[in-house]
C-alpha positions as CSV (number, residue, x, y, z in Angstrom):
1,M,19.0,159.1,48.7
2,K,21.9,159.6,46.9
3,I,23.9,156.7,45.6
4,K,27.0,156.5,48.3
5,Y,30.3,154.5,47.4
6,E,31.8,152.6,50.7
7,L,35.2,151.0,50.1
8,I,35.8,147.6,51.2
9,K,39.7,146.7,50.6
10,N,42.6,147.8,48.1
11,D,43.9,145.4,45.8
12,K,47.6,144.6,47.3
13,D,48.9,144.6,43.3
14,S,46.8,146.5,41.6
15,K,44.0,149.6,41.3
16,A,40.8,147.2,41.9
17,R,38.9,148.2,44.5
18,L,36.1,146.2,46.3
19,G,33.4,148.3,47.3
20,K,29.5,148.6,48.1
21,L,27.4,150.6,46.3
22,H,24.3,152.0,48.5
23,T,21.6,152.8,46.4
24,N,18.0,153.1,46.9
25,Y,17.2,149.8,46.5
26,G,19.5,148.4,48.6
27,V,23.9,147.9,48.9
28,Y,25.4,145.9,46.2
29,D,28.9,144.4,45.8
30,T,31.3,146.3,43.2
31,P,33.0,145.9,40.9
32,M,29.6,145.6,38.8
33,F,28.5,144.4,35.5
34,M,25.3,146.4,34.9
35,P,23.0,145.4,31.6
36,V,21.7,147.5,29.3
37,G,17.5,148.5,28.5
38,T,17.6,150.7,26.0
39,L,14.0,150.9,25.9
40,A,13.1,150.3,29.0
41,N,13.4,146.4,29.2
42,V,17.1,144.5,28.9
43,K,15.7,142.8,25.4
44,T,13.2,140.0,25.7
45,L,14.1,139.3,29.9
46,T,11.5,139.8,32.5
47,P,12.9,141.7,35.7
48,E,12.4,138.8,37.2
49,E,15.2,137.2,35.2
50,L,17.6,140.2,35.8
51,H,17.2,139.1,39.7
52,A,17.9,135.7,39.2
53,M,21.1,136.5,37.5
54,N,21.9,138.6,40.7
55,S,21.6,141.4,38.5
56,A,22.1,145.2,40.0
57,V,22.2,147.9,38.9
58,I,20.5,148.3,35.0
59,L,20.5,150.3,32.7
60,S,17.8,152.9,30.1
61,N,18.5,155.2,27.3
62,T,17.8,158.8,27.5
63,Y,17.1,159.5,24.3
64,H,15.5,156.5,23.7
65,L,12.7,156.8,25.9
66,W,12.3,160.9,25.2
67,L,11.4,159.8,21.5
68,R,9.3,156.5,22.6
69,P,7.3,156.8,25.2
70,G,7.6,159.9,26.5
71,E,9.4,161.2,30.1
72,D,6.2,162.7,30.5
73,V,4.4,159.1,30.0
74,V,6.7,157.5,32.0
75,D,5.7,160.3,34.4
76,H,2.8,159.9,35.1
77,A,3.0,155.8,34.8
78,G,5.0,156.7,38.5
79,G,9.0,156.3,36.9
80,L,11.1,154.0,35.4
81,H,11.0,151.7,38.3
82,K,6.9,151.3,38.3
83,F,7.0,151.5,34.5
84,M,9.0,148.5,33.6
85,N,8.5,146.7,37.2
86,Y,12.1,146.5,37.9
87,D,12.9,146.1,41.6
88,G,16.1,147.9,41.4
89,P,18.2,150.9,40.8
90,I,18.9,152.2,37.3
91,L,20.7,154.5,35.7
92,T,19.8,156.3,32.2
93,D,22.7,157.6,30.5
94,S,22.1,161.2,29.0
95,G,21.9,160.8,25.1
96,G,25.6,161.9,24.7
97,F,26.4,159.0,22.9
98,Q,23.5,159.2,20.9
99,V,25.3,162.8,19.8
100,F,28.0,160.8,18.8
101,S,26.3,158.3,16.5
102,L,23.6,160.1,15.0
103,A,24.6,164.1,14.5
104,K,28.0,165.8,12.6
105,P,30.3,168.2,14.0
106,K,28.7,170.8,12.1
107,D,25.5,170.0,14.1
108,I,27.0,170.3,17.7
109,S,27.1,174.0,18.5
110,E,27.4,175.5,22.5
111,E,23.7,175.9,23.2
112,G,23.0,171.5,22.3
113,V,23.2,169.4,19.3
114,S,20.5,169.0,16.4
115,F,20.5,165.7,14.6
116,K,17.3,163.5,13.5
117,S,15.4,161.5,14.6
118,H,16.3,157.3,13.6
119,L,12.5,157.0,13.9
120,D,11.1,159.6,11.6
121,G,14.1,162.0,10.2
122,R,12.4,164.7,12.7
123,K,14.8,167.6,14.0
124,L,15.3,167.0,17.1
125,F,17.2,169.3,19.8
126,L,19.0,168.2,22.6
127,T,20.4,170.3,25.3
128,P,22.5,169.9,28.3
129,E,19.2,171.1,30.4
130,L,16.4,169.2,28.2
131,S,18.4,165.9,29.1
132,I,19.3,166.4,32.8
133,Q,15.1,167.3,32.5
134,I,14.3,164.1,31.2
135,Q,16.1,162.4,33.2
136,N,14.6,163.8,36.1
137,K,11.1,162.6,35.1
138,L,12.3,159.4,34.1
139,D,13.5,159.3,37.9
140,S,16.0,157.0,37.3
141,D,18.8,156.8,40.7
142,I,21.4,157.4,39.0
143,A,21.4,160.8,36.1
144,M,24.2,160.9,33.5
145,S,25.6,165.0,32.8
146,F,25.3,165.2,29.0
147,D,28.7,165.1,27.4
148,E,29.7,164.8,23.7
149,C,31.7,161.8,23.3
150,I,34.8,162.9,21.2
151,P,35.5,160.1,18.2
152,Y,38.5,158.2,17.2
153,P,40.8,159.8,16.1
154,A,40.2,163.2,16.5
155,S,42.4,166.5,16.5
156,Y,43.8,168.0,19.7
157,E,42.2,170.8,18.6
158,Y,38.7,169.4,18.4
159,A,38.8,166.9,21.3
160,K,40.1,170.0,23.5
161,A,37.2,172.0,22.2
162,S,35.1,169.7,22.8
163,T,35.9,168.7,26.7
164,D,35.7,172.3,27.3
165,R,32.0,172.3,26.2
166,T,31.3,168.9,28.0
167,L,32.2,170.7,31.5
168,R,30.3,173.5,30.6
169,W,27.5,171.7,29.6
170,A,28.0,169.6,33.2
171,R,27.5,173.0,34.6
172,R,24.7,173.8,33.5
173,G,23.1,170.3,33.6
174,K,23.7,170.5,37.3
175,E,22.4,173.7,38.1
176,V,19.2,172.4,36.2
177,F,18.9,169.0,38.2
178,N,16.1,169.1,40.5
179,N,15.8,165.3,42.1
180,E,16.2,164.3,45.7
181,R,16.1,161.0,44.9
182,Q,18.2,160.5,42.4
183,S,22.4,161.4,41.9
184,L,23.9,162.8,39.1
185,F,27.4,161.3,37.5
186,G,30.2,163.3,35.8
187,I,31.8,162.1,32.3
188,V,35.4,162.7,32.4
189,Q,35.8,163.0,28.4
190,G,39.6,164.1,26.8
191,G,39.9,162.0,24.1
192,E,43.3,160.2,23.9
193,Y,45.3,163.1,25.3
194,Q,46.9,162.8,28.6
195,D,46.9,166.7,29.3
196,L,43.3,167.0,28.4
197,R,42.3,164.3,30.6
198,E,44.0,165.0,33.3
199,Y,42.0,168.8,33.0
200,S,38.5,167.0,32.3
201,A,38.5,164.5,35.2
202,K,40.0,167.6,37.8
203,E,37.3,169.5,36.4
204,T,34.3,167.5,36.7
205,V,35.6,166.9,39.9
206,K,35.6,170.8,41.1
207,I,32.2,170.6,39.6
208,G,31.1,167.7,42.1
209,F,28.9,165.0,41.7
210,D,27.7,161.9,43.4
211,G,29.5,159.9,41.1
212,Y,32.0,160.0,38.1
213,S,32.5,158.0,34.5
214,I,35.4,157.6,32.4
215,G,33.2,158.5,28.7
216,G,35.1,158.4,25.5
217,T,36.3,155.2,25.1
218,S,35.2,151.6,22.7
219,V,34.7,154.4,20.1
220,G,37.3,152.4,17.3
221,E,40.4,153.0,19.4
222,D,43.2,150.2,19.9
223,K,43.1,148.5,23.0
224,V,46.6,150.0,24.7
225,T,45.2,153.4,24.1
226,M,41.6,152.5,25.3
227,Y,43.7,151.3,28.5
228,K,45.9,154.6,28.2
229,M,42.5,156.4,28.0
230,I,41.2,155.1,31.4
231,D,44.6,155.2,33.7
232,D,45.0,159.2,32.0
233,G,41.7,160.1,33.3
234,I,41.0,157.9,36.4
235,R,44.2,158.7,39.2
236,Y,42.3,162.1,39.7
237,L,39.1,160.6,40.6
238,P,38.6,161.1,43.9
239,L,38.2,157.7,46.0
240,D,35.2,158.2,48.2
241,K,33.3,157.9,45.1
242,P,32.0,155.3,42.7
243,R,33.7,155.6,39.2
244,Y,32.0,154.1,36.0
245,L,33.5,153.1,32.7
246,M,30.5,153.7,30.1
247,G,29.8,151.0,27.2
248,V,32.7,148.9,27.9
249,G,31.3,144.7,28.4
250,D,33.8,142.6,26.4
251,P,35.2,140.6,29.4
252,I,39.0,141.0,29.1
253,D,38.3,145.0,29.3
254,I,36.6,144.6,32.3
255,L,39.0,142.9,34.2
256,E,41.4,145.5,32.7
257,G,39.1,148.4,34.0
258,V,38.4,146.5,37.5
259,I,42.5,146.6,37.1
260,R,42.9,150.2,36.6
261,G,40.3,151.0,39.6
262,I,37.0,151.1,37.4
263,D,34.1,150.2,40.0
264,M,30.9,149.8,37.1
265,F,30.9,148.4,33.7
266,D,27.9,148.7,31.2
267,C,27.3,147.2,27.4
268,V,25.1,145.7,25.4
269,L,27.0,143.3,23.8
270,P,26.1,140.7,25.8
271,T,22.2,140.7,24.5
272,R,23.7,141.8,21.0
273,I,25.9,138.5,20.3
274,A,23.1,136.5,22.0
275,R,20.8,137.6,19.1
276,H,23.6,137.0,16.5
277,G,24.0,133.4,17.8
278,N,26.8,134.2,19.7
279,A,27.6,132.7,23.1
280,F,30.4,134.2,26.2
281,T,32.1,130.7,27.3
282,K,35.7,130.3,29.8
283,Y,37.2,129.9,26.7
284,G,36.2,132.6,24.3
285,K,32.9,133.0,22.2
286,M,31.1,129.9,20.9
287,N,29.1,131.0,17.5
288,I,26.0,128.4,18.3
289,K,25.3,128.3,14.6
290,N,28.4,126.0,13.7
291,N,27.5,122.7,12.2
292,K,29.6,120.7,15.3
293,Y,26.8,121.4,17.9
294,K,23.6,120.0,16.0
295,E,24.0,116.8,17.8
296,D,25.9,118.1,21.1
297,F,23.5,117.8,24.4
298,T,25.9,119.4,26.5
299,P,25.3,122.7,28.1
300,I,26.9,126.2,26.6
301,E,29.0,125.7,29.2
302,E,30.1,122.9,31.6
303,G,29.5,124.4,34.9
304,C,27.6,127.9,34.4
305,D,24.5,128.4,36.8
306,C,22.3,130.0,34.5
307,Y,18.8,128.8,33.5
308,T,19.7,128.2,30.6
309,C,22.6,125.6,30.9
310,K,20.9,124.4,33.5
311,N,17.4,123.1,31.5
312,F,18.7,123.3,27.7
313,S,21.5,121.3,25.5
314,K,24.0,123.7,22.8
315,A,21.6,121.2,20.2
316,Y,18.7,123.2,21.3
317,V,20.1,126.3,21.3
318,R,21.5,125.8,17.9
319,H,18.0,124.8,16.6
320,L,15.7,127.6,18.1
321,I,19.1,130.0,16.5
322,V,19.0,129.2,13.8
323,S,15.2,128.5,13.4
324,N,15.1,132.5,14.0
325,E,13.0,131.1,17.3
326,M,13.1,134.4,19.8
327,L,13.4,132.2,22.7
328,G,16.7,131.1,21.4
329,G,18.3,135.0,21.2
330,R,16.7,134.9,25.1
331,L,18.2,132.1,26.1
332,L,21.5,133.0,25.1
333,S,21.1,136.4,26.2
334,I,20.7,134.9,30.2
335,H,23.8,133.0,29.8
336,N,26.0,135.9,28.2
337,I,24.5,138.4,31.0
338,R,24.7,135.8,33.5
339,F,28.3,135.0,32.3
340,L,29.5,138.7,32.9
341,I,28.3,138.8,36.3
342,R,30.0,136.0,37.1
343,E,32.9,137.1,36.2
344,M,32.2,139.9,38.4
345,E,31.4,137.7,41.6
346,E,34.8,136.0,40.4
347,I,36.9,139.0,40.5
348,R,35.4,140.4,43.7
349,E,36.7,137.0,45.2
350,A,39.9,137.3,43.7
351,I,40.0,141.0,45.2
352,K,39.4,139.5,48.6
353,N,42.0,137.1,48.5
354,D,44.4,138.9,47.3
355,N,44.3,136.7,44.5
356,L,43.4,139.3,41.2
357,L,46.3,139.1,39.1
358,N,46.9,135.4,39.5
359,Y,43.0,135.3,37.7
360,K,43.7,137.6,35.4
361,E,46.6,135.5,34.1
362,E,44.2,132.4,33.7
363,F,41.1,133.9,33.0
364,I,42.9,135.5,29.9
365,K,45.1,132.2,28.9
366,N,41.7,130.3,29.2
367,Y,39.2,133.0,27.1
368,T,42.2,133.3,24.4
369,S,42.9,129.9,23.6
370,N,40.1,129.9,21.1
371,K,38.9,126.2,22.2
372,H,35.2,127.1,20.2
373,R,36.6,128.3,17.1
374,E,35.7,126.2,14.1
375,K,37.6,123.5,12.3
């Protein structure tokens, strides 16, 4: 079935909205955070652990699964859900961000993008049609249009040409899209330019998609510019479709996105920082490797309901991290993902109670207090 968005409530003081996402695997509350499982797994975690965190939609990466194990292998396994045993909705990105990170502007043509494999250096060529065909075979619940993520900064001329090309690619991808169980989302680009964001949003909506994403943020721009990019694109998106901000997982950025009307977020940040010994907490990020935690036998965060905080101390997790034990990264990943999902639960409750702006003020005051910094 196609993804359906149900608006439950608009926030009285902002553009935030409380909603429900109707999927092949049930109905889920929005706004939501979606953990990233690049290679058909959220790094080091099992599906059961994700469900225990109240995870809903998770992401997988079209480019990476195209290279390993190949979309045909996943197709023969019965699709991504069976391949990875995840009984919940899955979104696949289009490979567009890999274009941004692996290709040079000269390698981007009207037909598609040529770049070298990050695995073995062989030459690859990805087109809008191929991206969609791979995603159709992966059989995710949500597929993304193939786009170019515009770098920052970029000249107006470059951004305009890229935005136009992304629109043409979106039309081409939609023409070959062929999976009735799957929904297809369009992506709004336009760089930092207000008129291009407006143009991209309006033209993408004309093509007609099951949901819409704001792309091209978190690529090196300052926060003011990032939030303006969201504002400039989202105001032209339909109210009855889900809105997804790609690649954003900083706790404060999530709040700012919700207030601007975003329903869905994803990012590798919670698992990436976990592998380096960092934890999200109410009072900002904590570096568990700091010596002051060597004999701290309290949980990473008092009151956190995650498996890690209910069962282990800072001292133990620190010991694992400094000893390069894999369990340390796993335990911090569990905590960090649950932290962001719990933040979304609190945000939804605040919208429900018409208290979101007060919640935001209190959250930011605590999060930026730097309570955990080394003294």
